[in-house]
C-alpha positions, 0 to 999 in steps of 0.5 A, a space after each residue: 867598153 869605154 875609152 879612158 886615159 891616154 897612156 902612151 902616144 908613139 909615132 904611129 899609135 895612141 894607146 888608151 886605158 879602158 874600163 877593163 883594167 887588163 885591156 887597152 884600146 889602140 888607135 892607129 894614126 895616119 902620121 908617118 915618120 922615118 930616119 928615127 923621126 927626122 922625116 915626118 909626114 902623113 900617109 892618107 888612110 894608113 891608120 885604117 889599113 894598118 889596123 886591118 892588116 895587123 888584125 889579119 896577121 894577129 888572127 893568122 898567128 893566133 890560129 897557128 899558136 902564137 899568143 899575141 895581144 889582139 882581142 878584137 877590132 873595135 872600129 876602122 882605126 881601133 883594136 882592143 888588146 890585152 894589156 902587156 908590159 912591153 919589153 924595150 926591144 925590137 926583134 927584126 927578122 931578115 930574109 932578104 938583103 935590104 935596107 940598113 942591113 944591105 948598107 952596113 954589110 955592103 951587100 946589093 939590095 934584093 938577094 935572099 940571105 942564106 938563112 934568116 937573120 935576127 937582130 936586136 934594137 934597143 927602144 930608145 928615142 934619145 939614143 936613136 934605137 941602137 942595135 944590141 946583142 945578147 950581152 947588152 940585153 943582159 947588162 941592162 937586165 932587159 931579158 934573160 937568156 932563156 927569154 931571148 931564146 924563146 923570143 928568137 924561137 917565136 920570131 922564127 916561127 912567126 917568120 915561117 907562118 907569115 912567109 907561107 901565107 904571103 907566098 900565096 898572095 905573091 908577096 915576098 917577106 923581106 924583113 919585119 920588126 916584132 915587139 913583145 911584152 909580158 902578161 901578168 904571169 910573165 908570159 912573153 906575148 907578141 904585141 905592137 903591130 904587124 903592117 907595112 909600117 914595120 915590114 917590108 913587102 915586095 911583089 914576088 914577080 915585079 919586086 914592087 915595094 908595097 910598104 913604108 920604104 915608098 915613104 922613106 925613099 919619096 917614091 910616091 904611091 904610098 897610100 896605094 901601096 898600103 891598100 894594095 897589101 890589104 886588098 891582097 890579103 883580104 880580097 
C-alpha cells in the first residue's frame, strides 16, 4: 500500500489516496483548535493517542455490529480506512449537561440528562457549523427521513456500547460527536474518529476531565489527560 495524493486536510487529520481506489490513509496531527478554529495550538503526541483510541473504539463497535470505515492501523499516526462519501453533518449525542448545551439551556454543568439527546450540526466552516434540525437537512437534501432515522438509531446504539465499556474503565461518557458517510452502495457507515478531540470523558469518581476541554479552557495537563484515556482503555 503506497500513500498517494492529499485529498483533504482538516483541523486534526490529513487524508491521502492510496494505490487501492477504495481505501484512504488517514494521518492524525498534533494540531488542536477550539471555538470553530479561533483558538489554535498544539497538543504534543495527540495524533498518536487519537489514532490508537479511535482504532480501539472502531474495533469495539465493529465487534458489536456497527459498520465503520476502519480497516487497520498502519503506523502510530496512521490508519487505513474504507473510502466514503462523507455526509456534511455532525451528530452529537449528549448524556450529561455540559459544554454548549449547558450554556444554551441555562443548566448547571454536570447533572445527567433524563434521556440522551441528539443534535445535528451542519459541517460548514464558512457558516460556523450551525445547529440544524430535520427540516434544514431535508431542505438542503443532505439526508432522507429514513437515513436520519437510521443515523439516530446508530448513534444511540453507539452510545450504549461505548458507555458500557467506559463504565468498566471508571469513565463517564458525557457527550460525543459522530460523522457518517455513504459507501459505494449508499450504505451509511461510521467514519471520522472517536477520541478525546470529539468526546467528553470524565473520571467517574473525581469528575476530572480527560478530553479537549482541558485545551479549550486552558486547564493545563492536556497531553497527560489524553494519555490517561489511552492507558485506561488499553492497559
